[in-house]
N, C-alpha and C positions, 0 to 999 in steps of 0.2 A: 504492499500499499505506499509505502514512503514515495517511491520514486512515482508512483501513481498520481500523488497526490501534488509532488514536485510538477510534473506536467499538466497537470490542469491548472495549477497556478501560474506557470509560464504562459498557456495559452491565456487565462483571464488576465494577466498583467499587459500581455500585448495589446489586448483589446482588440485585434483585428480578424478574429478567427472567422467572422462571416464571408470576409474577403479570402480567409485561408482557403476554403472550402473548394474555391476556383482555382487559387494559384498552388496549390499542394506544395508549400513551401516544406523545409526539415526542421526540426525541433533536437535541442541538446540536451541529453536528460543527465544530470546530476544526481548522485545519493547524497542527499545531505547528512553530514555528520561522518560521512567517511571518505578517505582520500581514494582517489581512482580516477581512471581515463573514463572522460565524458564519454555518452553513447549519441550517434545519430539518428535520430527517428524521423522516417516520413510519415508524412500525412497520406492517406488515401480516402475512399470512400467506401459507407458502408448503406443498406437500405434495412429498414426495420423487419423486412421477410427474411434477412440474412442473419438476424440476432441469434437464432438457435444453433446455426452452425458455428458463429463466432463464440457463442459461450461453451459448445462441446469442443470445440479446438483448446479454447482457453483451459479447460478442466481436463483435459488430455497432457497438458504441457507439464513440466517437470522442473520448470525454472523456479526459484522462490520468489522472484517478482512477477506477476502474471497481470495484466489489465487491459482494458479497451476504452479508453477516453473516447466519446463523442460528443460532438458539437454542433448546434444547430441554432438556427435564427426563427423567428415568426414573423407573419406578416404585418402584424399589427403594431411591431417594435423592430424594424428592420434596422437600425443604428448597430454598427459592430459591438457596440459596448453593451447590448443587450443581448447578444449571444448565450445561449445555456450552455453548459457543461457538466454533462454528466458521464457516469463510468460503471463498467462491472470490472470486478477485480476478484482475485483469489485471496483470501485472506484465512489464516490458520485452517486450509485444506478446503473453505468452503467459497462457493462462489457466491458472489452478492451485488447488489447494486448499492451504489455510492453516490450520495448528493453531498458533493464537495462545497464547503461554504467557503471559496475564493472570488469566484466572478461577482461582479455587482448583481446581476439577474438571479443568479444562485442564493444569493443572501435576500435578497428582496422576495423572491418567491420561496422560501423556506417553509412558511406556515401553510401555503399552498400544496406543498410538496407534502407535508405531513398528514393535510385532511384527505388529501387524495387516497395515499399508503393506507390511512386507516380504512377509508371508504373500502379500500380494496383487500382489506382482513390482514395488514402489516402494521408492526408498529415499527415505524423508525427508532434506533438506538442512536443515541449522540457519541461520536466517538472522537478522538483527537491523536493523531501522530504528526511528530515533527513540526507541532506549533500550529497545525493545520485541522480545523475542526470539518466533521463531515458527519450525514446522518447514513446508516448502513441499514439497507433491508436484506435480509437473507430468506430467499424462498426457494422451494423446490424446482419452480418454473421461473428463475430468475429474467433468460430471454423474454417471455411473456409480459413479467412485470416491467422490465425496460422498454419493450416496445409501446406499453399502454401508456406508460408516461409521455412518449412522445406522440403516440397518434390519440389518446384521450385526454390526457392532461392538456397537452398543446393543439391538440388537432391538427397535427401534420399528417399528411396522406402517407401511408406505408411504404410506398415508392419513391419519396422524396429521397435524394442522398444526405446524407449525414457525415460530418467530416469525422475520421478514425485516425487516431493514433494510438499504436498497440505495443506491446513489449512483451516478452517471456513464452511467447508461441507461437507457430508456424501459421499464418493467415496471408493470400485465402487460401483454403484448403484443395487440393486435387482433385 
């Protein structure tokens, strides 16, 4: 989760994730509190229909750090500062959904997310790692829950591309 939170923070700090979906830039990943070589991560795209395969690929991975950060905007708030950043990660051997509280829109919409999650039978658990707070939901079908956040909570179509930055597993699957 620590690298995932740093990636989400970098994306939020840059504040241009909406444009990034088109430009597909690279990101530098640093492990907070550790000395080591930074890693270069590329942005690609994924659709909500692909999330079950993405979560299966992540769950099959063996790396200690495995996550998929997803970025998307909404037509009612097209500003680059209003891009949402959500992620799926493996923490303590379990796949889960993380609502990372770094991007301004994620912070603003955290109560909306809590209400949405509870309405879908999940209780978000507040966590913090590396001085970054997030709300985590662990469900049997984390891909379905993640897709519902995009398609139901934000009314985005399932075929709309989402920005994707991932680490710790092979994607796309062949």
